[in-house]
PDB file of N, CA, C, O and CB in Angstrom:
ATOM      1  N   UNK A   1     177.354  71.215 112.030  1.00  0.00           N
ATOM      2  CA  UNK A   1     175.955  70.653 111.269  1.00  0.00           C
ATOM      3  C   UNK A   1     176.552  69.627 110.294  1.00  0.00           C
ATOM      4  O   UNK A   1     177.592  69.867 109.679  1.00  0.00           O
ATOM      5  CB  UNK A   1     174.974  71.949 110.332  1.00  0.00           C
ATOM      6  N   UNK A   2     175.862  68.464 110.166  1.00  0.00           N
ATOM      7  CA  UNK A   2     175.905  67.551 108.815  1.00  0.00           C
ATOM      8  C   UNK A   2     174.572  67.346 108.213  1.00  0.00           C
ATOM      9  O   UNK A   2     173.480  67.542 108.745  1.00  0.00           O
ATOM     10  CB  UNK A   2     176.491  66.078 109.086  1.00  0.00           C
ATOM     11  N   UNK A   3     174.847  66.892 106.939  1.00  0.00           N
ATOM     12  CA  UNK A   3     173.431  66.714 106.044  1.00  0.00           C
ATOM     13  C   UNK A   3     173.903  65.437 105.212  1.00  0.00           C
ATOM     14  O   UNK A   3     175.100  65.208 105.037  1.00  0.00           O
ATOM     15  CB  UNK A   3     172.952  68.236 104.882  1.00  0.00           C
ATOM     16  N   UNK A   4     172.818  64.561 104.674  1.00  0.00           N
ATOM     17  CA  UNK A   4     173.103  63.571 103.716  1.00  0.00           C
ATOM     18  C   UNK A   4     173.108  64.252 102.247  1.00  0.00           C
ATOM     19  O   UNK A   4     173.664  63.708 101.293  1.00  0.00           O
ATOM     20  CB  UNK A   4     172.035  62.400 103.850  1.00  0.00           C
ATOM     21  N   UNK A   5     172.382  65.595 102.149  1.00  0.00           N
ATOM     22  CA  UNK A   5     171.929  66.289 100.928  1.00  0.00           C
ATOM     23  C   UNK A   5     173.197  67.063 100.478  1.00  0.00           C
ATOM     24  O   UNK A   5     173.526  67.109  99.293  1.00  0.00           O
ATOM     25  CB  UNK A   5     170.619  67.284 101.195  1.00  0.00           C
ATOM     26  N   UNK A   6     173.839  67.620 101.393  1.00  0.00           N
ATOM     27  CA  UNK A   6     174.767  68.825 101.281  1.00  0.00           C
ATOM     28  C   UNK A   6     176.143  68.534 101.764  1.00  0.00           C
ATOM     29  O   UNK A   6     176.314  68.085 102.897  1.00  0.00           O
ATOM     30  CB  UNK A   6     174.231  70.017 102.078  1.00  0.00           C
ATOM     31  N   UNK A   7     176.981  68.737 101.077  1.00  0.00           N
ATOM     32  CA  UNK A   7     178.446  69.048 102.015  1.00  0.00           C
ATOM     33  C   UNK A   7     178.792  69.828 102.828  1.00  0.00           C
ATOM     34  O   UNK A   7     179.727  69.600 103.596  1.00  0.00           O
ATOM     35  CB  UNK A   7     179.369  69.308 101.505  1.00  0.00           C
ATOM     36  N   UNK A   8     177.993  71.093 102.825  1.00  0.00           N
ATOM     37  CA  UNK A   8     178.530  72.036 103.711  1.00  0.00           C
ATOM     38  C   UNK A   8     176.930  72.726 104.044  1.00  0.00           C
ATOM     39  O   UNK A   8     176.030  73.024 103.259  1.00  0.00           O
ATOM     40  CB  UNK A   8     179.874  73.128 102.939  1.00  0.00           C
ATOM     41  N   UNK A   9     176.991  72.803 105.147  1.00  0.00           N
ATOM     42  CA  UNK A   9     175.586  73.733 105.673  1.00  0.00           C
ATOM     43  C   UNK A   9     176.311  75.028 106.610  1.00  0.00           C
ATOM     44  O   UNK A   9     177.043  74.765 107.564  1.00  0.00           O
ATOM     45  CB  UNK A   9     174.286  72.572 106.918  1.00  0.00           C
ATOM     46  N   UNK A  10     176.005  76.401 106.206  1.00  0.00           N
ATOM     47  CA  UNK A  10     176.374  77.171 107.599  1.00  0.00           C
ATOM     48  C   UNK A  10     175.259  77.720 107.823  1.00  0.00           C
ATOM     49  O   UNK A  10     174.253  77.449 107.169  1.00  0.00           O
ATOM     50  CB  UNK A  10     177.532  78.265 107.649  1.00  0.00           C
ATOM     51  N   UNK A  11     175.295  78.717 108.949  1.00  0.00           N
ATOM     52  CA  UNK A  11     174.342  79.493 109.483  1.00  0.00           C
ATOM     53  C   UNK A  11     174.702  81.232 109.235  1.00  0.00           C
ATOM     54  O   UNK A  11     175.649  81.897 109.652  1.00  0.00           O
ATOM     55  CB  UNK A  11     174.259  79.018 111.049  1.00  0.00           C
ATOM     56  N   UNK A  12     173.768  81.539 108.562  1.00  0.00           N
ATOM     57  CA  UNK A  12     174.036  83.574 108.409  1.00  0.00           C
ATOM     58  C   UNK A  12     173.186  84.316 108.777  1.00  0.00           C
ATOM     59  O   UNK A  12     171.999  84.008 108.673  1.00  0.00           O
ATOM     60  CB  UNK A  12     174.145  84.311 106.999  1.00  0.00           C
ATOM     61  N   UNK A  13     173.549  85.352 109.241  1.00  0.00           N
ATOM     62  CA  UNK A  13     172.672  86.612 109.839  1.00  0.00           C
ATOM     63  C   UNK A  13     172.262  87.517 108.450  1.00  0.00           C
ATOM     64  O   UNK A  13     173.191  87.681 107.659  1.00  0.00           O
ATOM     65  CB  UNK A  13     173.731  87.691 111.092  1.00  0.00           C
ATOM     66  N   UNK A  14     171.301  87.955 108.190  1.00  0.00           N
ATOM     67  CA  UNK A  14     171.129  88.921 107.350  1.00  0.00           C
ATOM     68  C   UNK A  14     171.168  90.446 108.042  1.00  0.00           C
ATOM     69  O   UNK A  14     170.741  90.553 109.192  1.00  0.00           O
ATOM     70  CB  UNK A  14     169.875  88.595 106.674  1.00  0.00           C
ATOM     71  N   UNK A  15     171.521  91.259 107.558  1.00  0.00           N
ATOM     72  CA  UNK A  15     171.496  92.721 108.003  1.00  0.00           C
ATOM     73  C   UNK A  15     171.349  93.875 106.724  1.00  0.00           C
ATOM     74  O   UNK A  15     171.506  93.506 105.560  1.00  0.00           O
ATOM     75  CB  UNK A  15     172.950  92.985 108.839  1.00  0.00           C
ATOM     76  N   UNK A  16     171.098  95.005 106.991  1.00  0.00           N
ATOM     77  CA  UNK A  16     171.428  96.201 106.236  1.00  0.00           C
ATOM     78  C   UNK A  16     172.722  96.792 106.699  1.00  0.00           C
ATOM     79  O   UNK A  16     173.132  96.708 107.857  1.00  0.00           O
ATOM     80  CB  UNK A  16     170.332  97.219 106.345  1.00  0.00           C
ATOM     81  N   UNK A  17     173.298  97.357 105.779  1.00  0.00           N
ATOM     82  CA  UNK A  17     174.462  98.289 106.085  1.00  0.00           C
ATOM     83  C   UNK A  17     174.725  99.094 104.658  1.00  0.00           C
ATOM     84  O   UNK A  17     174.916  98.801 103.477  1.00  0.00           O
ATOM     85  CB  UNK A  17     175.900  97.368 106.629  1.00  0.00           C
ATOM     86  N   UNK A  18     174.585 100.681 105.753  1.00  0.00           N
ATOM     87  CA  UNK A  18     174.562 101.699 104.606  1.00  0.00           C
ATOM     88  C   UNK A  18     173.630 101.406 103.140  1.00  0.00           C
ATOM     89  O   UNK A  18     174.027 101.549 101.983  1.00  0.00           O
ATOM     90  CB  UNK A  18     176.118 101.832 104.191  1.00  0.00           C
ATOM     91  N   UNK A  19     172.234 100.942 103.621  1.00  0.00           N
ATOM     92  CA  UNK A  19     171.587 100.481 102.598  1.00  0.00           C
ATOM     93  C   UNK A  19     171.641  99.605 101.649  1.00  0.00           C
ATOM     94  O   UNK A  19     170.968  99.507 100.624  1.00  0.00           O
ATOM     95  CB  UNK A  19     171.457 101.084 102.183  1.00  0.00           C
ATOM     96  N   UNK A  20     172.654  98.850 102.137  1.00  0.00           N
ATOM     97  CA  UNK A  20     172.768  97.439 101.394  1.00  0.00           C
ATOM     98  C   UNK A  20     172.462  96.138 102.220  1.00  0.00           C
ATOM     99  O   UNK A  20     172.869  96.093 103.381  1.00  0.00           O
ATOM    100  CB  UNK A  20     174.239  97.263 100.863  1.00  0.00           C
ATOM    101  N   UNK A  21     171.835  95.176 101.741  1.00  0.00           N
ATOM    102  CA  UNK A  21     171.700  93.979 102.311  1.00  0.00           C
ATOM    103  C   UNK A  21     173.077  92.912 102.441  1.00  0.00           C
ATOM    104  O   UNK A  21     173.716  92.505 101.471  1.00  0.00           O
ATOM    105  CB  UNK A  21     170.617  93.409 101.520  1.00  0.00           C
ATOM    106  N   UNK A  22     173.300  92.644 103.589  1.00  0.00           N
ATOM    107  CA  UNK A  22     174.386  91.925 103.407  1.00  0.00           C
ATOM    108  C   UNK A  22     174.090  90.635 104.145  1.00  0.00           C
ATOM    109  O   UNK A  22     172.904  90.514 104.452  1.00  0.00           O
ATOM    110  CB  UNK A  22     175.608  92.651 103.844  1.00  0.00           C
ATOM    111  N   UNK A  23     174.931  89.594 104.518  1.00  0.00           N
ATOM    112  CA  UNK A  23     174.981  88.422 105.114  1.00  0.00           C
ATOM    113  C   UNK A  23     176.489  88.234 105.956  1.00  0.00           C
ATOM    114  O   UNK A  23     177.622  88.585 105.625  1.00  0.00           O
ATOM    115  CB  UNK A  23     174.703  87.360 103.972  1.00  0.00           C
ATOM    116  N   UNK A  24     176.064  87.632 107.000  1.00  0.00           N
ATOM    117  CA  UNK A  24     177.312  87.198 107.374  1.00  0.00           C
ATOM    118  C   UNK A  24     177.429  85.690 108.369  1.00  0.00           C
ATOM    119  O   UNK A  24     176.684  85.225 109.232  1.00  0.00           O
ATOM    120  CB  UNK A  24     177.881  88.465 108.116  1.00  0.00           C
ATOM    121  N   UNK A  25     178.357  85.357 107.947  1.00  0.00           N
ATOM    122  CA  UNK A  25     178.463  83.891 108.439  1.00  0.00           C
ATOM    123  C   UNK A  25     178.315  83.913 109.903  1.00  0.00           C
ATOM    124  O   UNK A  25     178.683  84.968 110.421  1.00  0.00           O
ATOM    125  CB  UNK A  25     179.860  83.179 108.052  1.00  0.00           C
ATOM    126  N   UNK A  26     177.809  82.890 110.797  1.00  0.00           N
ATOM    127  CA  UNK A  26     177.826  83.053 112.479  1.00  0.00           C
ATOM    128  C   UNK A  26     178.449  81.619 112.660  1.00  0.00           C
ATOM    129  O   UNK A  26     177.826  80.591 112.397  1.00  0.00           O
ATOM    130  CB  UNK A  26     176.078  83.312 113.410  1.00  0.00           C
ATOM    131  N   UNK A  27     179.939  81.655 113.210  1.00  0.00           N
ATOM    132  CA  UNK A  27     180.618  80.566 113.587  1.00  0.00           C
ATOM    133  C   UNK A  27     180.198  79.938 114.849  1.00  0.00           C
ATOM    134  O   UNK A  27     180.311  78.714 114.896  1.00  0.00           O
ATOM    135  CB  UNK A  27     181.894  80.880 113.634  1.00  0.00           C
ATOM    136  N   UNK A  28     179.723  80.565 115.904  1.00  0.00           N
ATOM    137  CA  UNK A  28     179.237  80.090 117.032  1.00  0.00           C
ATOM    138  C   UNK A  28     177.824  80.620 117.782  1.00  0.00           C
ATOM    139  O   UNK A  28     177.928  81.552 118.580  1.00  0.00           O
ATOM    140  CB  UNK A  28     180.281  80.251 117.809  1.00  0.00           C
ATOM    141  N   UNK A  29     176.680  80.105 117.558  1.00  0.00           N
ATOM    142  CA  UNK A  29     175.634  80.294 118.004  1.00  0.00           C
ATOM    143  C   UNK A  29     174.798  79.702 119.304  1.00  0.00           C
ATOM    144  O   UNK A  29     174.206  78.641 119.102  1.00  0.00           O
ATOM    145  CB  UNK A  29     175.196  80.147 117.102  1.00  0.00           C
ATOM    146  N   UNK A  30     174.709  80.223 120.464  1.00  0.00           N
ATOM    147  CA  UNK A  30     174.410  79.817 121.610  1.00  0.00           C
ATOM    148  C   UNK A  30     172.614  80.049 121.598  1.00  0.00           C
ATOM    149  O   UNK A  30     172.156  81.138 121.249  1.00  0.00           O
ATOM    150  CB  UNK A  30     175.364  80.663 122.733  1.00  0.00           C
ATOM    151  N   UNK A  31     171.793  79.015 121.975  1.00  0.00           N
ATOM    152  CA  UNK A  31     170.639  79.152 121.730  1.00  0.00           C
ATOM    153  C   UNK A  31     170.355  78.697 123.542  1.00  0.00           C
ATOM    154  O   UNK A  31     170.758  77.669 124.085  1.00  0.00           O
ATOM    155  CB  UNK A  31     170.057  78.217 120.283  1.00  0.00           C
ATOM    156  N   UNK A  32     169.677  79.644 124.084  1.00  0.00           N
ATOM    157  CA  UNK A  32     169.497  79.165 125.905  1.00  0.00           C
ATOM    158  C   UNK A  32     168.482  78.080 126.040  1.00  0.00           C
ATOM    159  O   UNK A  32     167.600  77.715 125.261  1.00  0.00           O
ATOM    160  CB  UNK A  32     168.831  80.543 127.036  1.00  0.00           C
ATOM    161  N   UNK A  33     168.822  77.664 127.207  1.00  0.00           N
ATOM    162  CA  UNK A  33     167.586  76.344 127.273  1.00  0.00           C
ATOM    163  C   UNK A  33     166.331  77.026 127.525  1.00  0.00           C
ATOM    164  O   UNK A  33     166.325  78.106 128.116  1.00  0.00           O
ATOM    165  CB  UNK A  33     167.784  75.093 128.629  1.00  0.00           C
ATOM    166  N   UNK A  34     165.081  76.368 127.045  1.00  0.00           N
ATOM    167  CA  UNK A  34     164.178  77.001 126.971  1.00  0.00           C
ATOM    168  C   UNK A  34     163.557  78.009 126.279  1.00  0.00           C
ATOM    169  O   UNK A  34     162.495  78.554 126.582  1.00  0.00           O
ATOM    170  CB  UNK A  34     164.213  77.152 127.604  1.00  0.00           C
ATOM    171  N   UNK A  35     164.384  78.271 125.179  1.00  0.00           N
ATOM    172  CA  UNK A  35     163.995  79.391 124.356  1.00  0.00           C
ATOM    173  C   UNK A  35     163.804  78.603 122.996  1.00  0.00           C
ATOM    174  O   UNK A  35     163.777  77.380 122.856  1.00  0.00           O
ATOM    175  CB  UNK A  35     165.142  80.669 124.322  1.00  0.00           C
ATOM    176  N   UNK A  36     163.660  79.728 121.881  1.00  0.00           N
ATOM    177  CA  UNK A  36     163.390  79.510 120.516  1.00  0.00           C
ATOM    178  C   UNK A  36     164.342  80.238 119.530  1.00  0.00           C
ATOM    179  O   UNK A  36     165.034  81.225 119.781  1.00  0.00           O
ATOM    180  CB  UNK A  36     162.016  79.905 120.267  1.00  0.00           C
ATOM    181  N   UNK A  37     164.257  79.654 118.522  1.00  0.00           N
ATOM    182  CA  UNK A  37     165.178  80.752 117.493  1.00  0.00           C
ATOM    183  C   UNK A  37     164.267  80.376 116.390  1.00  0.00           C
ATOM    184  O   UNK A  37     163.850  79.224 116.266  1.00  0.00           O
ATOM    185  CB  UNK A  37     167.126  80.441 117.124  1.00  0.00           C
ATOM    186  N   UNK A  38     163.906  81.495 115.464  1.00  0.00           N
ATOM    187  CA  UNK A  38     163.363  81.383 114.229  1.00  0.00           C
ATOM    188  C   UNK A  38     164.393  81.636 113.050  1.00  0.00           C
ATOM    189  O   UNK A  38     165.132  82.621 113.076  1.00  0.00           O
ATOM    190  CB  UNK A  38     162.238  82.297 114.177  1.00  0.00           C
ATOM    191  N   UNK A  39     164.419  80.639 111.931  1.00  0.00           N
ATOM    192  CA  UNK A  39     164.979  80.668 110.830  1.00  0.00           C
ATOM    193  C   UNK A  39     164.389  81.142 109.821  1.00  0.00           C
ATOM    194  O   UNK A  39     163.616  80.353 109.278  1.00  0.00           O
ATOM    195  CB  UNK A  39     165.328  79.722 110.585  1.00  0.00           C
ATOM    196  N   UNK A  40     164.501  82.465 109.231  1.00  0.00           N
ATOM    197  CA  UNK A  40     163.528  83.298 108.712  1.00  0.00           C
ATOM    198  C   UNK A  40     164.146  84.400 107.677  1.00  0.00           C
ATOM    199  O   UNK A  40     164.954  85.231 108.091  1.00  0.00           O
ATOM    200  CB  UNK A  40     162.810  83.950 109.901  1.00  0.00           C
ATOM    201  N   UNK A  41     163.763  84.370 106.418  1.00  0.00           N
ATOM    202  CA  UNK A  41     164.630  85.868 105.318  1.00  0.00           C
ATOM    203  C   UNK A  41     164.528  86.890 106.223  1.00  0.00           C
ATOM    204  O   UNK A  41     163.627  87.154 107.019  1.00  0.00           O
ATOM    205  CB  UNK A  41     163.733  86.558 103.598  1.00  0.00           C
ATOM    206  N   UNK A  42     165.903  87.605 105.923  1.00  0.00           N
ATOM    207  CA  UNK A  42     165.898  88.692 106.550  1.00  0.00           C
ATOM    208  C   UNK A  42     166.443  88.596 108.441  1.00  0.00           C
ATOM    209  O   UNK A  42     166.337  89.420 109.350  1.00  0.00           O
ATOM    210  CB  UNK A  42     164.368  89.156 106.230  1.00  0.00           C
ATOM    211  N   UNK A  43     166.954  87.363 108.399  1.00  0.00           N
ATOM    212  CA  UNK A  43     167.642  86.889 109.765  1.00  0.00           C
ATOM    213  C   UNK A  43     168.303  86.233 109.855  1.00  0.00           C
ATOM    214  O   UNK A  43     169.303  86.354 109.148  1.00  0.00           O
ATOM    215  CB  UNK A  43     167.177  86.485 110.571  1.00  0.00           C
ATOM    216  N   UNK A  44     168.204  85.078 110.792  1.00  0.00           N
ATOM    217  CA  UNK A  44     169.156  84.087 110.629  1.00  0.00           C
ATOM    218  C   UNK A  44     168.571  83.010 109.627  1.00  0.00           C
ATOM    219  O   UNK A  44     167.381  82.699 109.674  1.00  0.00           O
ATOM    220  CB  UNK A  44     169.537  83.496 112.013  1.00  0.00           C
ATOM    221  N   UNK A  45     169.241  82.588 108.939  1.00  0.00           N
ATOM    222  CA  UNK A  45     169.051  81.392 107.728  1.00  0.00           C
ATOM    223  C   UNK A  45     170.248  80.552 107.740  1.00  0.00           C
ATOM    224  O   UNK A  45     171.291  80.880 108.306  1.00  0.00           O
ATOM    225  CB  UNK A  45     168.898  82.012 106.106  1.00  0.00           C
ATOM    226  N   UNK A  46     170.034  79.226 106.965  1.00  0.00           N
ATOM    227  CA  UNK A  46     170.865  78.378 106.570  1.00  0.00           C
ATOM    228  C   UNK A  46     171.233  78.220 105.039  1.00  0.00           C
ATOM    229  O   UNK A  46     170.441  78.092 104.104  1.00  0.00           O
ATOM    230  CB  UNK A  46     170.419  77.326 107.069  1.00  0.00           C
ATOM    231  N   UNK A  47     172.320  78.249 105.005  1.00  0.00           N
ATOM    232  CA  UNK A  47     172.972  78.160 103.635  1.00  0.00           C
ATOM    233  C   UNK A  47     173.465  77.126 103.298  1.00  0.00           C
ATOM    234  O   UNK A  47     174.581  76.802 103.703  1.00  0.00           O
ATOM    235  CB  UNK A  47     173.883  78.934 103.407  1.00  0.00           C
ATOM    236  N   UNK A  48     172.707  76.326 102.432  1.00  0.00           N
ATOM    237  CA  UNK A  48     172.753  74.988 102.000  1.00  0.00           C
ATOM    238  C   UNK A  48     173.941  74.898 100.675  1.00  0.00           C
ATOM    239  O   UNK A  48     173.573  75.318  99.578  1.00  0.00           O
ATOM    240  CB  UNK A  48     171.126  74.541 101.547  1.00  0.00           C
ATOM    241  N   UNK A  49     175.029  74.470 100.790  1.00  0.00           N
ATOM    242  CA  UNK A  49     176.030  74.425 100.119  1.00  0.00           C
ATOM    243  C   UNK A  49     176.383  73.143  99.187  1.00  0.00           C
ATOM    244  O   UNK A  49     176.231  72.084  99.795  1.00  0.00           O
ATOM    245  CB  UNK A  49     176.886  74.686 100.982  1.00  0.00           C
ATOM    246  N   UNK A  50     176.757  73.027  98.036  1.00  0.00           N
ATOM    247  CA  UNK A  50     177.336  71.815  97.448  1.00  0.00           C
ATOM    248  C   UNK A  50     176.379  70.553  97.198  1.00  0.00           C
ATOM    249  O   UNK A  50     176.817  69.438  97.479  1.00  0.00           O
ATOM    250  CB  UNK A  50     178.437  71.397  98.351  1.00  0.00           C
ATOM    251  N   UNK A  51     175.334  70.668  96.778  1.00  0.00           N
ATOM    252  CA  UNK A  51     174.468  69.367  96.988  1.00  0.00           C
ATOM    253  C   UNK A  51     175.335  68.250  96.426  1.00  0.00           C
ATOM    254  O   UNK A  51     176.171  68.406  95.536  1.00  0.00           O
ATOM    255  CB  UNK A  51     172.945  69.408  96.189  1.00  0.00           C
ATOM    256  N   UNK A  52     174.987  66.865  97.173  1.00  0.00           N
ATOM    257  CA  UNK A  52     175.480  65.672  96.498  1.00  0.00           C
ATOM    258  C   UNK A  52     174.719  64.829  95.705  1.00  0.00           C
ATOM    259  O   UNK A  52     173.491  64.759  95.757  1.00  0.00           O
ATOM    260  CB  UNK A  52     175.952  64.924  97.315  1.00  0.00           C
ATOM    261  N   UNK A  53     175.531  64.106  94.877  1.00  0.00           N
ATOM    262  CA  UNK A  53     175.213  63.491  93.929  1.00  0.00           C
ATOM    263  C   UNK A  53     173.773  62.605  94.096  1.00  0.00           C
ATOM    264  O   UNK A  53     173.858  61.592  94.792  1.00  0.00           O
ATOM    265  CB  UNK A  53     176.361  62.795  93.653  1.00  0.00           C
ATOM    266  N   UNK A  54     172.660  62.881  93.589  1.00  0.00           N
ATOM    267  CA  UNK A  54     171.683  62.244  93.685  1.00  0.00           C
ATOM    268  C   UNK A  54     170.900  63.428  94.301  1.00  0.00           C
ATOM    269  O   UNK A  54     169.681  63.259  94.273  1.00  0.00           O
ATOM    270  CB  UNK A  54     171.846  60.935  94.373  1.00  0.00           C
ATOM    271  N   UNK A  55     171.323  64.582  94.848  1.00  0.00           N
ATOM    272  CA  UNK A  55     169.756  65.581  95.419  1.00  0.00           C
ATOM    273  C   UNK A  55     169.040  65.692  94.686  1.00  0.00           C
ATOM    274  O   UNK A  55     169.466  65.917  93.553  1.00  0.00           O
ATOM    275  CB  UNK A  55     169.717  66.997  95.825  1.00  0.00           C
ATOM    276  N   UNK A  56     167.635  65.607  94.880  1.00  0.00           N
ATOM    277  CA  UNK A  56     166.539  65.863  94.230  1.00  0.00           C
ATOM    278  C   UNK A  56     166.055  66.977  95.137  1.00  0.00           C
ATOM    279  O   UNK A  56     166.049  66.819  96.358  1.00  0.00           O
ATOM    280  CB  UNK A  56     165.620  64.643  94.011  1.00  0.00           C
ATOM    281  N   UNK A  57     165.589  68.272  94.478  1.00  0.00           N
ATOM    282  CA  UNK A  57     164.940  69.639  95.161  1.00  0.00           C
ATOM    283  C   UNK A  57     163.740  69.275  95.369  1.00  0.00           C
ATOM    284  O   UNK A  57     163.099  68.582  94.579  1.00  0.00           O
ATOM    285  CB  UNK A  57     164.909  71.011  94.343  1.00  0.00           C
ATOM    286  N   UNK A  58     163.199  69.826  96.759  1.00  0.00           N
ATOM    287  CA  UNK A  58     162.195  69.692  97.232  1.00  0.00           C
ATOM    288  C   UNK A  58     161.503  70.999  97.751  1.00  0.00           C
ATOM    289  O   UNK A  58     162.238  71.796  98.334  1.00  0.00           O
ATOM    290  CB  UNK A  58     162.399  68.796  98.039  1.00  0.00           C
ATOM    291  N   UNK A  59     160.469  71.246  97.640  1.00  0.00           N
ATOM    292  CA  UNK A  59     159.695  72.228  98.338  1.00  0.00           C
ATOM    293  C   UNK A  59     159.382  71.977  99.666  1.00  0.00           C
ATOM    294  O   UNK A  59     158.761  70.984 100.048  1.00  0.00           O
ATOM    295  CB  UNK A  59     158.563  72.448  97.724  1.00  0.00           C
ATOM    296  N   UNK A  60     159.865  72.994 100.473  1.00  0.00           N
ATOM    297  CA  UNK A  60     159.504  73.205 101.846  1.00  0.00           C
ATOM    298  C   UNK A  60     158.724  73.974 102.443  1.00  0.00           C
ATOM    299  O   UNK A  60     158.784  75.132 102.029  1.00  0.00           O
ATOM    300  CB  UNK A  60     160.263  73.407 102.368  1.00  0.00           C
ATOM    301  N   UNK A  61     157.896  73.760 103.388  1.00  0.00           N
ATOM    302  CA  UNK A  61     157.090  74.854 103.995  1.00  0.00           C
ATOM    303  C   UNK A  61     157.120  75.325 105.415  1.00  0.00           C
ATOM    304  O   UNK A  61     156.389  76.248 105.774  1.00  0.00           O
ATOM    305  CB  UNK A  61     155.878  74.543 103.813  1.00  0.00           C
TER     306      UNK A  61
END
């Protein structure tokens, strides 16, 4: 995955283990044809790291 605004983007999965919220990096993610995947808190989400120079924070909906 590439971005003009960030040096690195990773897909992570959130989960609860022994009552503690944790995240795990997903190296390979397969999405079947004609299916969908939701990125949401508490599930799969993007980690946007190392903003590039000139990046301006924006609100997403």
